[in-house]
Structures are given as C-alpha cells and as structure tokens.
C-alpha positions in Angstrom: 1.2 -48.4 -109.7 -0.6 -50.7 -107.3 2.5 -50.7 -105.2 2.3 -46.9 -104.9 -1.4 -47.0 -104.0 -0.6 -49.6 -101.4 2.1 -47.5 -99.9 -0.2 -44.5 -99.9 -2.9 -46.5 -98.1 -0.4 -47.6 -95.5 0.6 -44.0 -94.9 -3.0 -42.9 -94.5 -3.6 -45.7 -92.1 -0.6 -44.8 -90.0 -1.6 -41.2 -90.1 -5.0 -42.1 -88.8 -3.5 -44.2 -86.1 -1.2 -41.4 -85.1 -4.1 -38.9 -85.0 -6.2 -41.2 -82.9 -3.3 -41.7 -80.6 -2.8 -38.0 -80.2 -6.5 -37.3 -79.7 -6.8 -40.1 -77.3 -3.9 -38.9 -75.2 -5.3 -35.4 -75.1 -8.7 -36.6 -74.1 -7.2 -38.8 -71.4 -5.2 -35.9 -70.1 -8.3 -33.7 -70.1 -10.3 -36.4 -68.4 -7.6 -36.8 -65.7 -7.6 -33.0 -65.1 -11.4 -32.9 -64.9 -11.5 -35.8 -62.5 -9.0 -34.0 -60.2 -11.0 -30.8 -60.3 -14.2 -32.7 -59.7 -12.6 -34.3 -56.6 -11.4 -30.9 -55.3 -14.9 -29.4 -55.8 -16.5 -32.3 -54.0 -14.1 -32.0 -51.1 -14.7 -28.3 -50.9 -18.5 -28.7 -51.1 -18.4 -31.3 -48.4 -16.4 -29.0 -46.1 -18.8 -26.0 -46.8 -21.8 -28.2 -46.1 -20.2 -29.3 -42.8 -19.5 -25.7 -41.7 -23.0 -24.6 -42.8 -24.6 -27.4 -40.8 -22.5 -26.5 -37.8 -23.5 -22.8 -38.1 -27.2 -23.6 -38.5 -27.0 -25.9 -35.4 -25.3 -23.2 -33.3 -27.9 -20.6 -34.3 -30.8 -22.9 -33.5 -29.2 -23.6 -30.1 -28.8 -19.8 -29.4 -32.4 -19.1 -30.4 -33.8 -22.0 -28.3 -31.8 -20.9 -25.3 -33.1 -17.3 -25.6 -36.7 -18.3 -25.8 -36.4 -21.0 -23.2 -35.0 -18.6 -20.5 -37.1 -15.5 -19.9 -34.3 -13.7 -18.0 -31.8 -14.3 -20.8 -34.4 -13.2 -23.4 -34.8 -9.9 -21.5 -31.0 -9.4 -21.4 -30.6 -10.1 -25.1 -33.4 -7.8 -26.2 -32.4 -4.9 -24.0 -29.2 -3.0 -24.0 -26.9 -3.9 -21.1 -26.5 -1.2 -18.5 -23.5 1.1 -18.7 -21.9 3.2 -16.0 -22.8 6.8 -15.6 -20.4 8.4 -13.2 -21.0 11.9 -11.8 -18.0 13.4 -10.0 -18.1 16.8 -8.2 -19.6 17.2 -4.8 -22.5 15.4 -3.1 -23.8 18.8 -2.2 -24.8 19.5 -5.8 -26.9 18.0 -8.5 -25.1 18.2 -11.9 -26.7 18.3 -15.3 -26.3 15.1 -17.4 -27.3 15.7 -21.1 -28.7 12.7 -22.8 -29.3 12.4 -26.5 -32.8 11.0 -27.0 -33.9 9.0 -30.1 -36.7 10.3 -32.2 -38.8 7.2 -31.4 -40.5 6.2 -28.2 -37.8 4.8 -26.0 -37.6 3.2 -22.6 -34.8 4.9 -20.6 -33.7 3.8 -17.2 -31.3 5.4 -14.6 -30.6 3.4 -11.5 -28.3 3.0 -8.6 -27.6 -0.1 -6.5 -27.6 0.4 -2.7 -24.1 -0.8 -2.3 -22.6 1.3 -5.2 -19.5 3.3 -4.2 -19.2 1.2 -1.1 -15.4 1.6 -1.1 -16.1 5.3 -0.4 -19.3 5.4 1.6 -19.7 1.9 2.8 -22.7 -0.3 2.1 -26.3 0.7 2.3 -25.7 4.2 1.1 -28.9 4.6 -0.9 -30.5 3.4 -4.1 -32.7 4.9 -6.9 -34.7 3.7 -9.9 -36.0 6.1 -12.5 -37.8 4.5 -15.5 -39.0 6.9 -18.3 -40.6 6.9 -21.7 -38.8 9.5 -23.9 -38.9 10.8 -27.4 -37.2 13.8 -29.0 -38.7 16.0 -31.6 -35.6 15.8 -33.9 -36.5 18.7 -36.2 -39.9 17.2 -36.9 -42.0 20.0 -35.4 -43.6 17.6 -32.8 -43.5 17.9 -29.1 -40.8 16.0 -27.2 -41.9 13.5 -24.6 -40.6 12.7 -21.1 -43.0 10.6 -19.1 -41.9 9.1 -15.8 -43.1 5.5 -15.4 -41.5 4.8 -12.0 -39.5 6.7 -9.5 -38.4 5.0 -6.3 -35.6 5.3 -3.8 -34.4 2.9 -1.2 -32.9 3.4 2.2 -32.0 1.4 5.3 -31.6 2.4 8.9 -30.2 5.9 9.2 -27.7 4.7 11.8 -26.0 2.9 9.0 -26.2 5.8 6.6 -24.2 8.9 5.8 -25.6 12.1 7.5 -26.8 13.4 4.2 -28.3 10.1 3.0 -31.8 11.4 2.8 -31.0 13.9 0.1 -32.4 12.5 -3.2 -30.1 11.5 -6.1 -32.3 13.3 -8.7 -32.8 17.0 -8.4 -34.6 17.9 -11.7 -35.8 16.7 -15.1 -36.1 18.7 -18.3 -36.8 17.7 -21.9 -37.1 19.5 -25.2 -33.6 21.0 -24.9 -32.6 21.5 -28.5 -34.1 19.0 -31.0 -32.4 16.0 -29.5 -31.8 16.2 -25.8 -33.1 15.8 -22.3 -31.3 16.8 -19.1 -31.4 15.1 -15.7 -29.7 16.6 -12.7 -27.9 13.8 -10.7 -26.2 14.1 -7.4 -22.4 14.3 -7.5 -19.8 11.9 -6.3 -22.1 9.0 -7.2 -22.1 6.1 -9.7 -25.3 5.3 -11.6 -26.4 2.9 -14.3 -28.0 3.9 -17.6 -29.9 1.6 -19.9 -32.2 2.0 -23.0 -34.1 -0.4 -25.3 -32.8 1.6 -28.3 -29.2 0.8 -28.0 -26.6 2.7 -26.0 -27.5 6.4 -25.9 -25.0 9.2 -25.9 -24.6 11.3 -22.8 -22.4 14.0 -21.4 -21.8 14.6 -17.7 -21.2 18.2 -16.8 -19.8 17.9 -13.2 -17.1 20.6 -13.3 -19.5 23.4 -12.1 -18.9 25.4 -15.3 -22.2 26.6 -17.0 -22.7 25.1 -20.5 -25.1 25.6 -23.4 -27.1 23.0 -25.4 -26.4 23.1 -29.1 -28.1 25.8 -31.2 -27.4 28.3 -28.3 -30.1 26.9 -26.0 -30.2 28.3 -22.5 -27.4 27.7 -20.0 -27.8 24.9 -17.5 -25.9 25.0 -14.2 -25.2 22.7 -11.3 -27.9 23.1 -8.6 -27.1 23.0 -4.9 -29.1 20.4 -3.0 -30.0 23.1 -0.5 -32.4 24.5 -3.2 -34.5 21.4 -2.8 -35.9 19.0 -5.5 -37.5 20.7 -8.5 -41.2 20.1 -9.1 -40.4 18.2 -12.3 -39.4 15.2 -10.2 -42.4 13.2 -9.0 -42.9 12.2 -5.4 -40.9 9.4 -4.0 -42.5 6.0 -4.7 -44.3 7.2 -7.8 -45.4 4.4 -10.2 -47.5 5.4 -13.2 -51.0 3.9 -13.3 -51.2 3.2 -9.6 
C-alpha cells in the first residue's frame, strides 16, 4: 500500500515538474517576444523623436528668417504677383473682369517700364495702380473701389514709342454683378496683378467681342483710346491722403 502511495507521490511530483517546465517555457517565450516588441517600439519612438525635433527646428528657422528680414516677411505675407496679359491692339483699352472678395482687399495692378521690351524696346512706360476693393456678394451692401495710388512713369520721348503718352488705364468700374469689378487696360501689354487675399480670378476680354457680366448685367465693350480716359480714373500721380 505504501509502495502505491509512494509511486503516486512520485507521479504527482513529476507532473508538477512537467507543468512548471511548460509554464516556464511559455513565460520565457512570451518574455522574449515582449522584449523584441519593446525594442522595436523604442527604436521607432527614437526615430519619430528625431524627425519631430528636425521638423520643429526647421520651422523655427523659417519663422526666424521671416521676422528677421522685412522684405522676405512682406513677400511671404502677400501673394506673389501673377502675369495679366492683354492682347489685342494698343489703340484700345480692353475690359478685364476681376472677381473681388467680399472683404476689404488690397489689389494692385502694375507694369514695369521694361516689360515687353522684346517688342517695344526698353523704357516703354510703367504704371502702378493700388486699390482697396470689396464686393457686395449678395449681402445688400455697397461695393467698394477706392484708389490709393495711381502713378505712371516715362522717360525721354525720344526713346519712346510715338503713342507712349497714352495711359495704360482707360476706365474703372465696380459693382458689376455681386462679385466683380472691371478695369480697362491697354492692349498688347503685359501687366502684373497682386492681392493680399490670395490669387484673385480674372478674365481678359481682348477679342473685341461685347460680353455680359453674370446675371445679365450690361454689356461692356473695348474702348478706343481716342475716346480719352474716363473720369473714373484719377489724375496721374494721385496718392490718397496727400
């Protein structure tokens, strides 16, 4: 009888040892897997921290460069100029329809004195027109078009085209439909357009064909320069407040 109990005790002991061995192996396997995952996570976190630190450093450098250079700050905060090309004939002012934001916006149209030099040579006239504009945009308010500065530049007439004294701008009009203003610009000329409200949309109508603003607004035609500048354009050299 005692022999049987002894044998049973040995079996129980062996079973316990076997169970401990199995449990220990499983635990060791799990520990190994956990350590591997932990190492991968640590490596990934280290890589992310490195990339994040690099990104933060780059942004700090960009911000510091912007605020340390006034000229660069101006360029970053204002939309870069885009080309506004008017074809047709230099004997006409053509309507350019500009979609105006419903907030007060600085809008500028300019022309460098050497623009189109491959056609007309250098020193063929310059213009700067700075405006404050705002559309009514279905809001029942009045649209705004206020000229801040209007100046043109010329050199000696002997270096000019025969028609160089004809202004580049023939007329201004706002309130055309809920969103638009129109500026008549001289044909066969390249201008620059800039706004502090992002790039504004515009359409150049230089084919001489009458067109209508949306909602059936009145037709707007090209104007011959022989008609003279419209009264909506201020005198040359106008600067608001002076």
